[in-house]
C-alpha positions as CSV (number, residue, x, y, z in Angstrom):
1,M,-11.4,-54.3,-5.0
2,I,-13.1,-53.1,-8.2
3,K,-10.8,-50.7,-10.2
4,N,-12.0,-47.6,-12.0
5,T,-9.9,-45.8,-14.8
6,S,-8.2,-43.4,-12.3
7,E,-9.1,-44.6,-8.9
8,M,-10.0,-47.9,-6.9
9,T,-13.6,-48.4,-5.4
10,L,-14.0,-49.5,-2.0
11,D,-15.8,-52.9,-1.6
12,E,-17.1,-54.5,1.4
13,T,-14.1,-56.1,2.5
14,D,-11.9,-53.1,1.8
15,K,-14.3,-50.9,4.3
16,L,-14.1,-54.0,6.7
17,I,-10.3,-53.8,6.7
18,L,-10.5,-50.2,7.2
19,R,-12.9,-50.1,10.1
20,L,-11.0,-52.7,12.0
21,L,-7.6,-51.0,11.4
22,Q,-9.2,-47.9,12.8
23,A,-10.2,-49.5,15.8
24,D,-6.7,-51.2,16.2
25,G,-3.8,-50.3,14.0
26,R,-1.7,-53.0,15.7
27,L,-3.8,-56.1,14.2
28,S,-1.3,-58.3,12.7
29,N,-1.9,-59.3,9.3
30,L,-2.6,-62.9,10.4
31,D,-5.1,-61.7,12.7
32,L,-6.5,-59.3,10.1
33,A,-6.9,-62.1,7.6
34,R,-8.7,-64.2,10.0
35,Q,-11.3,-61.5,11.0
36,I,-11.9,-60.7,7.2
37,N,-12.1,-64.3,6.2
38,L,-9.1,-64.1,3.5
39,S,-5.8,-65.6,3.5
40,P,-2.8,-63.4,4.9
41,P,-1.1,-63.1,1.4
42,A,-4.6,-61.7,0.0
43,T,-5.2,-59.7,2.9
44,H,-1.7,-58.4,2.7
45,A,-2.1,-57.5,-1.0
46,R,-5.4,-55.4,-0.1
47,L,-3.7,-53.8,2.7
48,R,-0.8,-52.7,0.1
49,Q,-3.2,-51.4,-2.4
50,L,-5.1,-49.6,0.0
51,E,-1.9,-47.9,0.8
52,K,-0.9,-47.3,-2.9
53,E,-4.4,-45.5,-3.7
54,G,-4.0,-43.3,-0.6
55,Y,-7.0,-44.8,1.5
56,I,-4.3,-45.4,4.4
57,R,-2.0,-42.6,4.9
58,K,0.1,-43.8,7.8
59,F,0.2,-46.0,10.7
60,T,0.5,-44.0,13.7
61,T,-0.1,-44.0,17.9
62,L,-2.4,-41.9,19.5
63,V,-0.9,-40.4,22.5
64,D,-3.0,-39.2,25.5
65,R,-2.4,-35.3,25.3
66,E,-3.1,-34.9,28.9
67,K,-0.7,-38.1,30.4
68,A,1.9,-36.2,28.1
69,G,1.1,-33.0,29.9
70,F,-1.0,-30.8,27.4
71,D,-3.7,-29.8,29.8
72,L,-4.9,-27.2,27.4
73,L,-6.6,-27.9,24.3
74,C,-7.5,-24.7,22.4
75,F,-9.4,-23.8,19.1
76,I,-8.1,-20.6,17.6
77,H,-9.6,-18.5,14.8
78,V,-7.5,-16.6,13.0
79,A,-8.5,-13.9,10.3
80,L,-6.0,-12.6,7.8
81,Q,-6.0,-8.7,6.8
82,M,-5.9,-9.6,3.0
83,H,-6.0,-12.7,1.3
84,Q,-3.1,-12.0,-1.4
85,L,-1.3,-15.4,-2.3
86,E,2.0,-14.3,-0.6
87,Q,0.0,-13.6,2.7
88,V,-1.7,-16.9,2.5
89,D,1.3,-19.0,1.7
90,N,3.2,-17.6,4.6
91,F,0.6,-18.3,7.3
92,R,0.3,-21.7,5.8
93,T,3.9,-22.4,5.8
94,M,4.3,-21.1,9.4
95,M,1.2,-23.5,10.6
96,R,3.1,-26.3,9.2
97,Q,6.1,-25.6,11.3
98,I,4.7,-25.2,14.6
99,P,4.3,-28.5,16.5
100,E,1.7,-27.3,18.8
101,V,-0.7,-26.9,15.9
102,L,-2.4,-30.2,15.3
103,E,-4.7,-29.2,12.7
104,C,-5.2,-26.1,10.4
105,H,-8.1,-25.6,8.6
106,H,-9.2,-22.9,6.0
107,I,-12.8,-22.3,6.8
108,T,-16.0,-20.2,5.5
109,G,-17.2,-17.4,8.0
110,E,-16.1,-14.6,10.1
111,Y,-12.3,-15.8,10.3
112,D,-10.2,-17.6,7.7
113,Y,-8.5,-20.5,9.6
114,L,-9.3,-22.6,12.6
115,L,-6.5,-24.0,14.5
116,K,-6.4,-27.0,16.9
117,V,-3.9,-26.3,19.3
118,V,-2.4,-28.3,22.4
119,L,-0.5,-26.3,25.1
120,H,0.9,-27.3,28.6
121,N,-1.0,-24.4,30.4
122,R,-2.1,-20.9,30.5
123,K,1.5,-19.5,30.6
124,D,2.2,-21.4,27.4
125,L,-1.1,-20.3,25.8
126,E,0.0,-16.5,26.5
127,R,3.4,-17.4,24.8
128,F,2.0,-19.0,22.1
129,V,-0.5,-16.3,20.9
130,V,1.9,-13.6,21.7
131,D,5.2,-15.0,20.8
132,R,4.1,-17.5,17.8
133,I,0.9,-16.2,16.1
134,T,0.8,-12.4,16.7
135,P,4.1,-11.6,15.0
136,I,3.1,-13.5,11.8
137,H,2.7,-11.1,9.2
138,G,-0.9,-10.4,7.8
139,I,-2.9,-11.5,10.9
140,A,-5.8,-9.1,11.5
141,R,-7.6,-11.0,14.6
142,I,-7.1,-13.8,16.6
143,H,-9.8,-15.3,18.7
144,T,-9.1,-18.0,21.2
145,S,-11.4,-20.5,22.9
146,L,-10.2,-23.3,25.5
147,A,-12.0,-26.6,25.3
148,L,-13.4,-27.3,29.1
149,T,-14.4,-31.0,28.4
150,E,-13.6,-33.2,25.6
151,V,-17.2,-34.9,25.0
152,K,-15.8,-36.7,21.8
153,S,-12.4,-37.1,20.0
154,T,-12.0,-40.1,17.4
155,T,-10.0,-40.6,14.3
156,E,-12.1,-43.3,13.0
157,L,-14.2,-42.4,9.8
158,P,-17.7,-44.1,9.9
159,L,-17.3,-46.3,6.9
160,E,-20.3,-48.2,6.2
């Protein structure tokens, strides 16, 4: 690991660690050390440094949404009426509090935000749009798209 004055630069071993952990976050330190040809203490130190520097945000489990009963994957575009700081902050705060919203992105173009939302069924979608999103002060337009088929879904970054 090469250190800059303000942030760490990833070397090939760091990138390999990240690629391996993205593929299997349950790798033990010993298995990881074997795969990168380092000692377990050296591997552990690198892993902790990657966490400290923010390259690794957290370790988690990916749950199959359909098996968990979330049949609908929706993308909802939201346009705000005005871009006043209070309305923007209120909208962002509300999105962080709604568990069905997996992602919320501030985007360019005709709409201001793109939401990735999981729901159980179309009745759930109706309740979500009518009861959760529409009442938020300052929303001008909402456009909802349903994913018919999930062609690709990954959390792995293409680290080369």
